[in-house]
N, C-alpha and C positions, 0 to 999 in steps of 0.2 A: 336875490331872494330865491332863485331857483337852486343856487348852491346850498342855502340854508335848508330848504325842504328836502333836497338829495341827502344831506348830511343828517337830518332828523329821520328820514326814511331808513337810512342805514342803520343808525343807532337803534331804532325800534325793532328791526328785523334781527338784529344781533341779539338784542336783550330778549327776544322771544323764544331763543333757544332753551331747551330744558337745562337746569343746572348741572346735571350730571355729565352732559356733553361738554359744558365749558370749563368744568373743574378739572385741572391738571393733577395727575397723580405724581407728585414730586417724591414722595417717600414710598418705600416698599417695605413688606413685612421683614422685621429685624433690623432695619435701618437706625442709626444713632444720629440725632441732630443735636449739635453743640451750638448753643446761643452764646456768642463772644461779644462782649461789650463793656460798658462802663457801669455806673450806679443804677441806671434805669434797667440794664439787663440784670444785674445782680439782684435787684429787688423782686425780679420775676413779675413785673407788671404786665407784660404782654404774652408770656409764655402760654398761659391757660387759653387765650384766644386762638393761638395756632393749633395747639394740641386738640382742642375741642372741635375746631374747624375740621380736622382731618378724621377725628375719631367719629364724628356724626356723619361724615360723608363717605368714608372708607373704612367701616368697622372691621372688615377682614384684613386690613393692612396696618396692623398696630406698629408703632415705632417708639423708640426711647428718646426722651428729651433731656438733655444734660445742660445745666447752667454753668457756663464758664465765664460769667461776667464778674468783673472786679471793680469795686467802687473806686473811682478816680482814676482808672485806666484810660489809656490812649489807644490809637490804632497801632502805633508803633510797639507798645507794650503787648498788645494782643498777638501781634506777629511774632515777637519774641518768645511768648509763651507756647507757641504752636508744638515745638518738639518735646516739651516736658509736661505741659498741662492740658493741652488741648488735643 
């Protein structure tokens, strides 16, 4: 029980920090992010979530998002496309 309460207290103390302190800046102004994957990547189902997350939290750090997804592709196919496509 003590371990549970300690874990709960730790979780609450971490979650009480402001969002700006917890959000890492993975991208910098001018960076290009290439999304590599299969049909889910190709259909752009989650790209907007990632782009809007950074745009709303770091408006002064815009970056370019490029879709390199190919429907039916595999991890091996993605690796083979690095030199000429990605």
